[in-house]
N, C-alpha and C positions, 0 to 999 in steps of 0.2 A: 631492741630494734637495730637492724643492720641495713645500711644503704649501700647500693652498688650500682654503677652505671654499666649497662650492657648495650652496646651500640647506641641507638637513639632512644633508649628507654631507661627509666629509673627502676631498679628492683629494690623493693622494700620488704624486709622479712621481720615479722613480729611474733614474739613468743607470748602466749597468753595462758593463764591457768586453765586446766582441763575443765573446771566447772563453769567457766564462762562460755556460754553457748552461741552467742551471735554478736554481730556488729550492727549498730544502728545507723552509723554514718561513717564514711571514709572521706577524709579531707587531707589533701596533700598540697602543701604550698612550697614554692621555691622563693627564697628571699635573698637579697643582696646583703652585703656586710652591714649596711645601715638598718636592716630590718624591713626594707620596702618589699612588698610582694611583687615578684616578677611574673610568676605563673601560679595558677590555682586550679585544682580539680577536686570537685566534690561529688560524691554519689550518696544520696540519701536513701537507704534501703527501707526506711519506714514509709516515706511518701512516694517511693519509687521514682523520684525525680532523676532523669537521665537514663531510665530503664524502659526499653520498649517491651510492653506487656501485651502486645497484640495477639500472641499465641503462646501455648505452652512450650513449643519448640524454641521460640525466641527468648522467653523469660528464663529458661534453664541454661542459657549461655553463660559463660564465665566472664565475658567482657562487656563492660558498661562504660560508656563515655571515656573510651581510651584506657580504661583500667581493667586488667585481667586479674581475677582472683584465683589463686592457685593454692588450695589447702594441701598441706603436706600430710603424709600418712600419720595416724595417731591411734592410740588405743586407750581404754579405760585405765590401764596400769601406769600410763605416763602422767607425770605431774603437770607438764606443760604441753601445749600443742602449738604448732607453728603454721602461720598463714603467710603466703607470699603475695605481694601485689606488684604487678609489672605495669608501669605507667608509660605509655608511648608518647614520644615527642616532648619529654620533660627534661 
């Protein structure tokens, strides 16, 4: 996992094995040095909490609850695939 700040958003890049097909939940927490949670953002893809499912056009968007999901190009031949999450205001 790599973290990077880009303007007013946090960019999180995760490498996962190619045989892992999906994410059930995305949880991003910002903590201080003592471990207290300062900010938290959760998207539950199973229950669709935080996802507007009012139409197929809306549900196909890559941004949910201020988190944009940006899959990187991948193929069967690669051992890992990379997914980037851009979190606004974090």
